[in-house]
C-alpha positions in Angstrom: -3.1 -9.2 17.4 -6.5 -8.6 16.0 -7.5 -8.2 12.4 -8.1 -4.5 12.5 -4.5 -4.2 13.7 -3.1 -6.0 10.9 -4.2 -3.7 8.0 -1.4 -1.2 8.3 1.2 -3.9 8.9 0.1 -5.9 5.9 0.3 -2.9 3.5 3.8 -2.1 4.8 4.9 -5.7 4.7 4.0 -6.1 1.2 5.7 -2.9 0.3 8.9 -4.1 2.0 8.8 -7.5 0.6 8.1 -6.5 -3.0 9.1 -2.7 -3.4 8.2 -2.8 -7.2 6.7 -0.6 -9.6 5.5 -2.3 -12.9 4.0 -0.4 -15.7 2.6 -1.4 -19.1 2.3 1.1 -21.9 -1.1 -0.2 -22.7 -2.5 0.2 -19.2 -5.3 2.6 -18.7 -5.3 3.5 -22.3 -9.1 3.9 -22.4 -10.0 6.6 -20.0 -13.6 6.3 -18.5 -15.9 9.0 -17.1 -15.4 9.4 -13.4 -17.1 11.8 -11.2 -16.9 12.8 -7.5 -20.5 13.8 -7.0 -22.2 12.4 -3.9 -24.8 9.5 -4.0 -28.3 10.7 -3.3 -29.5 7.3 -2.4 -27.1 7.2 0.6 -28.5 10.5 1.9 -32.1 9.4 1.3 -31.8 5.9 2.6 -29.1 5.5 5.2 -27.5 8.7 6.4 -27.7 9.3 10.2 -26.5 12.4 11.8 -23.6 11.9 14.3 -24.2 13.5 17.7 -21.4 14.2 20.2 -19.5 11.0 21.2 -20.0 10.0 24.9 -17.2 10.0 27.3 -15.1 7.0 27.5 -15.8 4.9 30.6 -12.9 3.4 32.5 -13.0 -0.3 32.2 -11.6 -2.8 34.9 -8.6 -4.7 33.7 -6.5 -7.6 34.8 -4.2 -8.0 32.0 -4.1 -11.7 31.0 -4.8 -13.8 27.9 -7.3 -16.6 28.6 -8.3 -20.1 27.6 -10.3 -22.8 29.4 -9.4 -26.0 31.2 -11.1 -28.7 33.0 -9.9 -29.3 36.5 -10.9 -32.0 39.0 -11.4 -30.3 42.3 -14.1 -30.2 45.2 -13.8 -26.8 46.6 -16.5 -25.2 44.3 -19.9 -26.9 43.5 -19.6 -26.6 39.6 -21.7 -28.7 37.3 -18.7 -28.9 34.9 -15.3 -28.2 36.3 -14.1 -25.9 33.6 -12.1 -22.8 34.7 -10.1 -20.1 33.1 -6.5 -20.7 32.4 -3.8 -18.0 32.0 -2.3 -18.3 28.5 -0.2 -15.1 28.8 0.4 -12.2 31.2 1.0 -8.7 29.8 3.9 -6.8 31.2 3.2 -4.1 33.7 -0.4 -5.1 34.5 -2.2 -6.1 37.6 -1.8 -9.9 36.7 2.0 -9.6 36.5 2.2 -7.6 39.7 -0.1 -10.3 41.4 2.5 -13.0 40.3 0.3 -14.9 37.8 2.1 -17.0 35.4 1.2 -18.7 32.1 -0.5 -22.0 32.8 -2.1 -20.9 36.1 -5.8 -21.9 36.6 -7.8 -19.2 38.3 -10.4 -21.0 40.4 -11.9 -17.8 42.0 -11.7 -14.1 41.8 -13.0 -12.0 44.7 -14.4 -15.1 46.3 -16.6 -15.9 43.3 -15.9 -19.1 41.4 -14.8 -18.7 37.8 -16.2 -22.2 36.8 -18.8 -22.4 34.0 -19.7 -24.5 31.0 -16.7 -24.7 28.6 -18.2 -22.4 25.9 -19.0 -19.6 28.6 -16.3 -19.8 31.1 -14.2 -17.0 29.4 -17.1 -14.6 29.0 -18.2 -15.3 32.5 -14.8 -14.5 33.9 -14.5 -11.2 32.1 -18.0 -10.3 33.4 -16.5 -11.0 37.0 -13.6 -8.8 36.3 -15.8 -6.0 34.9 -17.8 -5.9 38.1 -14.8 -5.1 40.2 -14.3 -1.3 41.2 -11.1 0.1 39.8 -8.3 0.3 42.2 -10.1 -2.4 44.4 -8.0 -5.3 45.7 -9.4 -8.7 44.9 -8.3 -12.2 46.1 -7.4 -14.7 43.6 -7.5 -18.6 44.1 -5.0 -20.2 41.8 -4.0 -23.7 40.9 -0.4 -24.0 39.7 1.0 -27.3 38.8 -1.5 -29.1 41.1 -0.7 -26.7 44.0 -3.3 -24.3 45.3 -2.2 -20.8 45.8 -3.7 -17.5 47.0 -2.7 -14.0 45.8 -4.2 -10.4 45.6 -4.5 -8.2 42.6 -5.3 -4.4 42.4 -7.8 -4.0 39.5 -6.7 -1.1 37.2 -8.4 0.8 34.3 -7.8 -0.9 30.9 -5.1 0.9 28.8 -6.9 2.5 25.8 -6.2 5.0 23.2 -8.5 7.6 21.9 -8.5 6.7 18.2 -8.5 9.1 15.4 -11.1 8.6 12.6 -10.8 9.7 9.0 -12.5 12.7 7.8 -15.2 12.1 5.1 -16.8 15.4 4.7 -18.6 14.6 1.5 -20.3 11.6 3.2 -21.7 13.9 5.9 -22.9 16.5 3.4 -26.5 15.3 3.3 -29.8 17.5 3.3 -30.9 18.5 6.8 -33.7 15.8 6.9 -34.1 12.4 8.1 -33.4 9.5 6.0 -35.8 6.5 5.5 -33.8 4.6 8.1 -34.0 7.6 10.6 -37.8 7.8 10.0 -38.3 4.0 10.5 -36.3 4.0 13.8 -38.3 6.9 15.1 -41.6 5.4 14.0 -40.8 2.1 15.7 -39.5 3.8 18.9 -36.1 2.2 18.7 -34.0 5.3 17.9 -32.6 5.4 21.5 -31.6 1.7 21.0 -29.8 2.6 17.8 -28.0 5.5 19.6 -26.9 3.1 22.4 -25.5 0.7 19.7 -23.4 3.6 18.0 -22.2 4.7 21.4 -20.9 1.2 21.9 -19.2 1.2 18.5 -17.3 4.4 19.7 -16.5 2.7 22.9 -15.3 -0.5 21.3 -13.3 1.3 18.6 -11.1 3.0 21.2 -10.6 -0.2 23.4 -7.3 -1.1 21.9 -4.7 -2.6 24.2 -1.2 -1.4 24.3 0.4 -4.1 26.3 3.1 -3.1 28.9 2.3 0.7 28.7 0.3 3.2 30.7 -3.0 4.7 29.4 -2.0 6.9 26.4 -4.1 9.5 24.7 -2.6 9.1 21.2 -4.0 6.8 18.7 -2.7 3.2 18.5 -0.4 2.9 15.6 -1.7 -0.3 14.3 -5.4 0.9 14.0 -5.9 3.1 10.8 -8.1 6.1 11.1 -10.0 4.7 8.1 -10.8 1.5 10.0 -11.9 3.5 13.0 -14.3 5.6 10.9 -15.8 2.4 9.4 -16.3 0.8 12.9 -18.2 4.0 14.0 -20.1 4.6 10.9 -20.9 1.1 9.4 -24.0 2.5 7.6 -21.7 4.7 5.4 -19.6 1.8 4.2 -20.8 1.9 0.7 -20.7 5.7 0.3 -17.1 5.7 1.8 -16.0 3.0 -0.5 -17.2 4.9 -3.5 -15.4 8.0 -2.2 -12.1 6.3 -1.6 -12.2 4.4 -4.9 -12.8 7.5 -6.8 -9.9 9.3 -5.1 -7.7 6.4 -6.2 -9.2 6.1 -9.7 -9.3 9.8 -10.7 -5.5 10.2 -11.2 -5.5 7.3 -13.5 -8.3 8.5 -15.8 -7.3 12.0 -16.4 -5.7 13.3 -19.6 -2.2 12.5 -18.4 -2.5 10.0 -15.6 0.0 9.9 -12.7 1.0 6.9 -10.8 2.6 9.3 -8.2 -0.8 10.7 -7.5 -2.2 7.3 -6.9 0.6 6.4 -4.3 0.2 9.8 -2.8 -3.6 9.1 -2.1 -2.9 5.5 -1.1 -0.5 6.7 1.6 -3.3 8.7 3.3 -5.2 5.4 3.7 -2.5 4.1 6.0 -2.2 7.5 7.8 0.9 8.7 6.2 1.6 12.2 4.7 4.0 11.6 1.9 5.5 14.6 0.0 4.6 14.5 -3.6 7.6 15.1 -5.9 7.4 17.6 -8.8 7.2 16.0 -12.1 10.6 15.8 -13.8 11.5 18.4 -16.5 13.7 16.0 -18.5 12.1 13.0 -19.9 14.8 10.8 -21.5 16.4 7.4 -21.2 19.4 8.8 -19.2 17.0 10.7 -16.9 15.1 7.5 -16.1 18.3 5.8 -15.2 19.2 8.5 -12.9 15.9 8.5 -11.2 15.9 4.6 -10.8 19.4 4.8 -9.2 18.2 7.5 -6.9 15.2 5.4 -6.0 17.4 2.4 -5.2 19.7 4.5 -3.0 16.8 6.0 -1.1 15.0 2.7 -0.6 18.0 1.1 0.7 18.5 4.1 3.0 14.9 3.7 4.3 15.7 0.1 5.1 19.2 0.7 6.6 18.2 0.3 10.2 17.3 -3.3 9.6 19.9 -6.2 10.2 20.6 -8.6 7.3 18.6 -11.2 9.2 15.6 -8.9 9.5 15.7 -8.2 5.7 15.9 -11.9 5.0 13.0 -12.7 7.2 10.9 -9.8 5.5 11.9 -11.3 2.1 11.1 -14.9 3.0 8.1 -14.4 5.3 6.4 -11.2 4.9 3.8 -12.2 2.3 2.6 -15.2 4.3 3.6 -14.5 8.0 0.6 -16.4 9.3 1.8 -19.7 7.9 4.4 -20.5 10.7 3.6 -18.1 13.6 6.1 -15.5 12.4 3.5 -12.7 12.3 4.6 -10.8 15.4 8.2 -10.9 14.4 7.6 -9.7 10.9 5.4 -6.9 12.3 8.0 -5.8 14.7 10.5 -5.6 12.1 8.2 -3.8 9.7 7.4 -1.2 12.4 11.1 -0.3 12.6 10.9 1.1 9.1 10.1 4.7 8.3 7.2 4.1 6.1 6.9 7.6 4.9 10.5 7.7 4.0 10.1 4.4 2.1 7.2 5.6 0.1 8.9 9.0 -0.6 11.9 7.0 -2.0 9.7 6.0 -4.9 7.9 9.3 -5.3 10.4 10.7 -8.0 10.2 7.5 -10.0 6.4 7.4 -9.8 6.2 11.0 -10.9 8.0 10.1 -14.1 5.4 7.6 -15.0 2.6 9.6 -16.6 0.9 8.9 -20.0 2.6 11.8 -21.7 6.0 11.1 -20.1 5.8 7.4 -21.4 5.1 8.6 -25.0 8.2 11.0 -24.8 10.4 8.3 -23.3 9.5 6.0 -26.3 10.4 8.6 -28.8 13.6 9.1 -27.0 14.4 5.3 -27.2 13.6 5.1 -30.9 15.8 8.1 -31.6 18.6 6.6 -29.5 18.5 3.0 -30.4 16.1 2.6 -33.3 18.9 2.1 -35.8 20.2 -1.0 -33.9 19.4 -4.5 -35.1 18.5 -7.6 -33.1 16.1 -8.4 -30.4 18.0 -6.3 -27.8 18.6 -2.8 -28.9 20.6 -2.0 -25.8 21.9 -3.8 -22.8 24.1 -2.6 -19.8 24.8 -3.6 -16.3 24.3 -0.5 -14.1 24.6 0.1 -10.3 21.0 -0.7 -9.8 21.1 -3.9 -12.0 20.8 -5.0 -15.6 19.0 -2.6 -18.1 17.5 -3.9 -21.4 15.8 -2.2 -24.2 14.0 -4.7 -26.3 12.9 -4.2 -30.0 9.4 -4.1 -31.4 9.4 -8.0 -32.3 8.0 -10.7 -30.2 10.6 -11.2 -27.5 11.1 -13.6 -24.7 12.7 -12.4 -21.5 14.4 -15.1 -19.4 16.5 -13.5 -16.8 15.6 -10.9 -14.2 16.5 -7.2 -14.9 16.2 -4.0 -13.0 14.8 -2.1 -16.0 13.0 -3.6 -19.2 11.9 -1.1 -21.8 10.2 -3.0 -24.6 9.0 -1.1 -27.6 6.2 -3.4 -28.7 5.4 -6.8 -30.0 4.0 -10.1 -28.5 6.3 -10.7 -25.7 6.7 -13.3 -23.1 8.1 -12.6 -19.7 9.6 -15.8 -18.1 11.5 -13.8 -15.6 10.3 -12.0 -12.5 9.1 -9.1 -14.6 9.1 -5.9 -12.6 9.6 -7.8 -9.4 12.5 -7.4 -7.1 15.1 -9.8 -6.1 18.1 -9.6 -3.6 20.4 -7.3 -5.4 17.6 -5.6 -7.3 15.6 -3.6 -4.8 13.9 -1.5 -7.4 12.6 -3.0 -10.7 10.4 -1.5 -13.6 9.1 -2.9 -16.8 7.4 -0.6 -19.4 6.1 -2.3 -22.4 4.5 -0.5 -25.3 2.0 -2.4 -27.4 1.5 -6.0 -28.1 -0.5 -8.8 -26.8 1.6 -10.1 -23.8 0.3 -13.2 -22.0 -0.3 -12.4 -18.3 2.5 -13.5 -16.0 0.5 -16.2 -14.3 0.3 -18.2 -17.5 4.1 -18.3 -17.9 4.3 -21.5 -16.0 2.2 -23.2 -18.6 4.4 -22.0 -21.5 7.6 -23.5 -22.9 10.4 -22.3 -25.0 11.1 -24.1 -28.2 14.2 -26.2 -27.9 16.2 -23.9 -30.4 15.7 -20.9 -28.2 18.5 -20.5 -25.7 18.0 -17.4 -23.6 20.9 -18.0 -21.4 23.3 -17.4 -24.3 21.4 -14.7 -26.0 22.0 -11.1 -25.2 20.0 -10.1 -22.2 18.5 -13.7 -22.0 16.1 -12.7 -24.8 14.8 -14.9 -27.7 13.0 -13.8 -30.8 11.4 -17.2 -31.4 7.6 -17.2 -30.9 6.6 -18.9 -27.7 4.3 -22.0 -27.6 1.9 -23.4 -25.0 1.7 -27.1 -24.0 
């Protein structure tokens, strides 16, 4: 698995491990001026017109993973007896059909020794393979457990996909004239070399293996169209970053920002088309509870094809899969999930979270619970988990809850605020006003000894917190 293949998987893994929406009433309270106008400097300095892409050339392919190994032998006159070793054989490839196995040392291919210096042996072997005509039969001299074997393999064309690339029409809308870069390339007589490099970027962006399957014409599911575009158009990186950032930022800086619009745009970055839910007509505390329960049920439905063991692995390993070689297992589990369905599960809740709706929700809470006294104005156990409505004083939240609505004050969250836990697949915190310390400082804060959150309603204390 290469890095470019991990992008989509990582996004999904984080979503599966922590399907959480957390919102603060003070967030984005100061809109800034944002514009979608193009950047003249990009057109004037870096823009290069894209010509037609070249036809993809078939590439000879054996189908093995490689390492190097020193072998004492006298058959081939090598300065250093370093050869390629088979680290893995891909199913359905010429290597598997030839009978190669993990641990085999390939001494020669087509009569040509594969030995070289340790740092060049793998590159040299690949060059030997790439010289072979496709469909040609080549001989292999193999060392297996100190025994010499000979076999043959029919070289095939490397499986590849024709990768989609994202559309960035604004980036390509530059005046019909050469940029400074284009003029410099022409002046120095290296424009043809530049074109050769860009053709190579196109070739390499499509050279994605799909182990065990035949050549397919559809895009590889683990290479995002945005990643493909950036590989083929590296000079536009700054302009594309500006464009993507503005598409995500614009919905949050309007008169009535919408979290649903942000997720809808973010889904496009991972090649998903997610239906955007219409904004709810009823804005009230009961309406929010119904939407939260609907979100919980839909999220669980999206994950219903996973076993209990698979869900446990995602919860425990998804955020750091590379720590103990569980990446491939986690990725396979994540790819079983209908990602669009999972994102759509949260669409109704996200559509509820707008600036105007939060103001209306606060008014509704005050009308319903404003006459209550104490730090907790309302507490209930619901099908989605515990629900708390906190007053406007300085409150401390100790235990986890599915929904916390705090009307203000300088609060301290010692729980997993807005984060999910087993049994709480969807969690939300909305806090209006106050100067709450960021969650990362909670580990450095202590409750005074006379504050006993576990005995207080909703694990909430009104005693001010203190720092060591």
